[in-house]
C-alpha positions as CSV (number, residue, x, y, z in Angstrom):
1,M,2.7,1.0,-23.1
2,T,6.8,1.2,-23.8
3,A,8.7,-1.8,-23.1
4,L,11.8,-1.3,-21.5
5,K,14.9,-3.0,-20.1
6,A,14.8,-3.6,-16.7
7,Y,16.9,-6.6,-13.7
8,A,14.8,-8.5,-11.6
9,A,14.1,-11.4,-9.8
10,S,12.0,-14.7,-10.5
11,S,11.9,-16.4,-7.4
12,K,13.1,-15.6,-3.6
13,E,16.8,-18.1,-4.1
14,A,17.0,-16.6,-7.7
15,D,19.2,-14.2,-9.3
16,L,18.4,-10.9,-10.5
17,K,18.2,-11.2,-14.6
18,P,17.6,-9.1,-17.2
19,F,14.3,-8.9,-17.2
20,E,11.6,-6.8,-19.7
21,I,8.5,-4.8,-17.8
22,N,5.8,-2.3,-19.6
23,R,5.4,1.3,-18.4
24,R,2.3,3.2,-19.0
25,N,2.3,5.7,-21.2
26,I,2.0,9.5,-18.9
27,T,-1.3,10.9,-18.2
28,P,-1.7,14.1,-17.7
29,D,-0.9,14.3,-14.0
30,D,2.4,12.1,-14.9
31,I,6.2,12.9,-15.4
32,K,8.5,10.4,-17.9
33,I,11.6,10.1,-16.0
34,D,15.2,8.7,-18.0
35,I,16.6,7.1,-14.6
36,L,20.5,8.0,-14.4
37,Y,21.7,6.0,-11.5
38,C,19.4,4.2,-8.7
39,G,20.5,3.1,-4.9
40,V,20.9,-0.2,-3.6
41,C,18.8,-0.1,-0.6
42,H,18.8,-3.3,2.0
43,S,14.9,-3.2,1.8
44,D,15.6,-4.2,-2.0
45,L,17.8,-7.1,-0.6
46,H,15.1,-7.7,1.8
47,Q,12.3,-7.4,-0.8
48,V,13.8,-10.2,-3.5
49,R,14.8,-12.5,-0.9
50,N,10.9,-12.3,0.6
51,D,12.6,-12.1,4.2
52,W,8.8,-9.9,5.1
53,K,6.6,-12.4,3.3
54,N,5.2,-10.4,1.1
55,S,6.9,-10.3,-2.4
56,Q,5.3,-10.1,-5.8
57,Y,7.2,-11.5,-8.1
58,P,9.6,-10.7,-10.3
59,V,10.8,-8.1,-8.4
60,V,11.8,-5.2,-10.2
61,P,13.6,-3.2,-7.0
62,G,15.3,0.1,-7.0
63,H,13.6,3.1,-4.8
64,E,16.6,5.8,-4.8
65,I,16.1,7.1,-8.0
66,I,17.7,9.9,-9.7
67,G,17.2,11.1,-13.1
68,K,16.1,13.7,-16.0
69,V,12.6,14.4,-17.2
70,V,11.8,13.6,-20.6
71,E,8.3,14.1,-20.7
72,V,5.5,16.1,-18.9
73,G,1.9,15.5,-18.4
74,E,-0.3,18.4,-19.9
75,N,-1.6,19.4,-16.0
76,V,2.5,19.6,-14.8
77,S,3.8,22.9,-14.3
78,N,6.0,22.4,-12.5
79,F,8.6,20.4,-14.1
80,K,10.0,20.7,-17.1
81,K,11.8,18.3,-19.7
82,G,15.5,18.3,-18.5
83,D,15.6,18.9,-15.1
84,L,17.3,16.3,-12.7
85,V,14.4,14.9,-10.7
86,G,13.9,12.0,-7.7
87,V,11.9,9.9,-6.7
88,G,12.0,7.7,-3.1
89,C,9.7,5.3,-1.8
90,M,6.5,5.9,-3.5
91,V,4.3,6.7,-6.3
92,D,1.2,7.4,-5.4
93,S,-1.5,8.0,-2.7
94,C,-4.6,7.9,-2.4
95,K,-4.3,11.8,-1.4
96,T,-7.4,12.1,0.6
97,C,-7.2,10.6,4.2
98,S,-5.6,11.8,7.8
99,S,-2.5,11.4,6.5
100,C,-1.8,12.3,2.7
101,K,-4.0,15.7,4.3
102,D,-1.0,15.9,6.3
103,D,1.4,15.7,3.9
104,L,2.4,12.4,5.4
105,E,1.9,9.9,2.7
106,Q,4.1,7.2,4.3
107,F,1.6,6.1,6.4
108,C,-1.8,6.8,4.0
109,E,-5.0,5.0,5.7
110,N,-5.8,3.1,2.1
111,G,-2.0,2.2,1.4
112,A,0.5,3.9,0.0
113,T,2.0,2.8,-3.8
114,M,5.2,1.9,-2.9
115,T,7.8,2.4,-6.0
116,Y,7.9,-1.0,-6.6
117,N,6.2,-4.6,-5.0
118,S,2.9,-2.2,-4.6
119,K,-0.8,-3.0,-6.4
120,D,0.0,-0.5,-10.4
121,K,-3.2,1.2,-10.0
122,H,-2.6,1.6,-14.0
123,L,-1.9,-1.0,-15.4
124,G,-2.7,-3.6,-13.1
125,G,-0.3,-6.4,-11.1
126,H,2.5,-4.2,-9.3
127,T,4.7,-2.2,-9.5
128,F,8.4,-2.0,-10.8
129,G,10.9,-0.4,-9.8
130,G,14.0,1.6,-10.3
131,Y,16.5,-0.8,-11.5
132,S,15.2,0.1,-15.1
133,E,15.9,2.4,-17.9
134,S,13.1,4.8,-17.0
135,I,9.6,5.1,-15.2
136,V,6.7,7.1,-15.6
137,V,5.9,8.8,-12.0
138,D,2.5,11.2,-10.6
139,K,3.6,14.9,-10.4
140,D,2.7,15.3,-6.7
141,F,5.6,12.4,-5.8
142,V,8.6,13.6,-8.0
143,L,11.1,15.8,-6.4
144,R,14.0,18.2,-7.3
145,I,17.1,17.7,-6.6
146,P,19.7,20.5,-5.8
147,E,21.8,21.7,-8.7
148,N,24.9,21.9,-6.6
149,L,24.9,17.7,-5.3
150,D,26.5,15.3,-6.6
151,A,23.2,13.3,-8.7
152,K,25.3,10.1,-8.3
153,A,25.9,10.7,-4.4
154,A,22.7,12.2,-3.9
155,A,20.6,9.1,-4.9
156,P,20.6,7.1,-1.5
157,L,19.0,10.2,0.2
158,L,15.7,9.2,-1.1
159,C,15.4,6.7,1.3
160,A,18.8,6.6,3.2
161,G,19.0,10.0,3.6
162,I,14.5,10.7,4.3
163,T,14.7,7.6,6.6
164,T,17.0,9.2,9.3
165,Y,16.6,12.8,8.3
166,S,12.8,12.3,9.3
167,P,13.0,11.5,12.5
168,L,16.4,14.0,13.6
169,A,13.5,16.8,12.3
170,H,10.3,15.5,13.7
171,W,11.7,14.9,17.0
172,G,12.9,18.8,17.3
173,V,17.0,18.0,17.5
174,K,18.3,21.2,17.0
175,K,22.2,22.5,17.9
176,G,24.0,21.6,21.2
177,D,21.6,18.6,21.7
178,K,23.5,15.4,22.2
179,V,22.7,13.1,19.7
180,G,23.8,9.7,19.5
181,V,23.7,7.4,16.3
182,I,23.6,3.9,16.9
183,G,25.3,1.8,14.2
184,L,26.9,2.9,11.5
185,G,26.1,1.3,8.1
186,G,24.0,3.0,5.3
187,L,21.2,4.4,7.5
188,G,23.7,5.1,10.8
189,H,26.3,7.1,8.1
190,M,23.7,9.5,7.1
191,G,22.4,9.8,10.8
192,I,25.6,11.3,11.4
193,K,26.0,13.9,9.1
194,F,22.1,15.2,9.7
195,A,22.6,15.6,13.3
196,H,26.5,17.4,12.7
197,A,25.0,19.0,9.7
198,M,22.1,20.0,12.4
199,G,24.6,20.8,14.9
200,A,24.3,18.5,17.5
201,H,27.0,17.1,19.4
202,T,27.3,13.6,17.0
203,V,28.4,10.6,18.8
204,M,28.3,7.1,16.8
205,I,27.3,4.1,18.5
206,T,28.9,1.0,17.6
207,T,30.2,-2.2,19.2
208,S,33.3,-1.5,16.7
209,P,36.3,0.1,17.7
210,D,37.5,-0.2,14.4
211,K,35.2,2.0,12.7
212,S,36.0,5.1,15.2
213,S,37.9,6.8,12.4
214,D,35.3,6.6,10.0
215,A,32.5,7.7,12.2
216,K,34.9,10.4,12.5
217,K,35.8,11.8,8.8
218,L,31.6,11.8,8.7
219,G,31.5,14.2,11.6
220,A,30.9,12.4,14.8
221,D,32.6,15.0,17.4
222,E,33.0,11.2,19.6
223,V,32.8,7.5,19.3
224,L,31.1,5.0,22.1
225,I,32.1,1.2,21.9
226,S,29.1,0.3,23.8
227,K,30.6,-3.1,24.6
228,N,32.6,-1.2,27.1
229,E,30.2,-1.0,30.2
230,D,32.8,1.6,31.9
231,E,31.9,4.1,28.3
232,M,28.1,3.8,28.9
233,K,28.5,3.9,32.6
234,K,30.1,7.2,32.0
235,H,27.6,8.0,29.5
236,A,24.5,7.3,31.3
237,G,21.8,9.5,31.2
238,S,23.1,11.9,28.9
239,F,21.6,11.9,25.6
240,D,18.7,14.2,24.3
241,F,18.2,11.7,21.4
242,L,19.1,8.3,20.1
243,L,18.4,7.6,16.1
244,N,18.8,3.2,16.3
245,T,19.5,1.7,13.3
246,I,20.6,-1.4,14.0
247,P,19.0,-3.6,11.1
248,V,17.7,-6.9,13.3
249,G,16.8,-7.6,16.3
250,H,18.9,-6.5,19.5
251,D,18.9,-5.9,23.2
252,M,17.7,-2.0,23.2
253,N,17.7,-2.0,27.1
254,P,21.4,-0.8,27.4
255,Y,20.9,2.3,25.3
256,L,17.9,3.3,26.4
257,N,20.2,3.8,29.4
258,L,22.3,6.6,28.0
259,L,19.2,8.8,28.1
260,K,18.0,11.8,29.7
261,R,14.4,11.6,31.2
262,D,11.9,12.6,28.7
263,A,14.4,11.7,25.9
264,S,13.5,9.3,23.1
265,M,15.3,6.8,21.1
266,V,13.8,6.5,17.8
267,I,13.9,2.8,15.6
268,V,14.6,2.9,12.1
269,G,16.3,-0.4,10.8
270,A,14.7,-3.4,12.6
271,V,11.9,-3.8,10.9
272,E,11.3,-7.4,12.6
273,P,11.2,-8.8,16.5
274,L,13.3,-6.9,18.9
275,D,14.6,-8.5,22.2
276,P,12.1,-8.3,25.3
277,L,12.8,-5.2,27.1
278,H,12.6,-4.2,30.3
279,G,10.0,-1.5,31.6
280,G,11.7,0.1,34.4
281,G,14.1,1.3,31.7
282,L,10.9,3.4,30.2
283,I,9.1,4.2,33.6
284,M,12.7,5.4,35.6
285,G,12.7,8.7,34.1
286,R,9.2,9.1,31.7
287,K,11.6,7.4,28.4
288,S,10.1,6.6,24.9
289,I,11.1,4.3,22.1
290,A,9.3,5.3,19.2
291,G,9.5,4.1,15.3
292,S,9.4,6.2,12.1
293,L,9.4,5.3,8.7
294,I,10.9,7.3,5.4
295,G,9.1,10.8,5.0
296,G,6.4,12.7,3.3
297,I,6.9,14.4,0.3
298,K,7.2,17.5,2.0
299,E,9.5,16.3,4.3
300,T,11.6,14.9,1.3
301,Q,11.5,17.8,-0.6
302,E,12.5,19.7,2.9
303,M,15.5,16.9,3.0
304,L,16.4,17.4,0.1
305,D,16.5,21.5,0.0
306,F,18.7,21.0,3.1
307,C,21.1,18.6,2.0
308,G,21.9,21.5,-0.7
309,E,22.2,23.9,1.9
310,H,25.2,22.1,4.0
311,N,25.9,20.2,0.6
312,V,25.4,16.5,2.3
313,V,25.2,13.6,0.2
314,S,25.5,9.6,0.5
315,D,29.2,8.3,0.9
316,I,29.1,6.0,-2.4
317,E,30.7,3.0,-4.3
318,M,29.5,2.8,-8.2
319,I,28.6,-0.1,-9.7
320,N,27.0,-1.6,-13.1
321,I,24.0,-2.9,-12.9
322,Q,25.9,-6.6,-14.1
323,D,27.7,-6.5,-10.5
324,I,23.9,-6.0,-8.8
325,N,24.1,-9.9,-7.6
326,E,27.7,-9.5,-6.1
327,A,26.7,-6.3,-5.1
328,Y,23.4,-8.2,-2.6
329,D,26.2,-10.6,-1.1
330,R,28.6,-7.5,0.2
331,L,25.2,-5.9,1.5
332,Q,24.4,-8.8,3.2
333,K,28.5,-8.9,4.8
334,S,27.6,-5.2,5.6
335,D,30.6,-4.8,3.3
336,V,29.7,-2.0,1.7
337,K,31.2,2.4,2.6
338,Y,28.1,3.3,2.4
339,R,25.9,2.8,-0.3
340,F,25.8,1.5,-3.6
341,V,24.4,2.9,-6.3
342,I,24.2,1.5,-9.9
343,D,24.9,3.9,-13.1
344,M,22.4,2.8,-15.2
345,K,24.0,3.9,-18.3
346,S,25.5,0.0,-17.7
347,L,22.0,-1.4,-18.5
348,K,21.1,1.0,-21.4
349,E,24.1,0.3,-23.0
350,S,24.0,-3.6,-22.7
């Protein structure tokens, strides 16, 4: 084992503080990665605060990892020392269930091993994430980062990127479709970029008129203010697809009215109870509401390659690890455009 610097929370009330963790020595199937950058996801805050009632302390968050390969096991042939790589929300799965065989490891029927706060098959205890100096990962869960992308801004693609790309791809969004992205935050800003890059007529749907300028800079063709009843009526029954990134419980009925017959709204943000839904909104138009969870490794690599081809990255604000607690406070207030990314040099040199 190797002892490393990290940042961890010791309880749901505690700030993140310097902490020492152990990483395993590499096995023949492993890759060791020196972490250069780590994105800050809203899930990190939820886990640190135990909002989902499943946190295991100490929590070392971080699942938007960009780094350089420093060592590979003897069975690794597709990566070499010096490669720029990424690690997202998962570091392992059973690899044998039907979901894993279908390249949908996020739905592993025996439980995927998440990058942090998951059972550690190798060392016991639970896994530690990317707020650390380095990480050791099974070769099948390491992703190649296109060299033309800004590595710092590519970090949030490993979660925010795949979370929004996957439903757009799965539901077959194509050139000419009218796509609405509901909510402009870390997820929503990526949804706009992807829908625009796919050739869709992209509409930012928000409660905040002051976000209109930003939305158009990101690639939105139109902005629909959902509080404006007249505007909502004008757009009723016109959308081929809605990507709902609102991170809290809310009334979905007004958005359902925007869908065409046989169209879908996909929920990616609200991992909590939602307000009551009127069944008539679904029945009168054969409409669907669905959910989507990140993506499998194959699809995540597909997303990264798409980003390389279309030069899609996140809009980021760089921080040092020592500023992480302030960043969490700002994240809770949605005071970031649109993702924080930690320069891990600040940890190594501390």
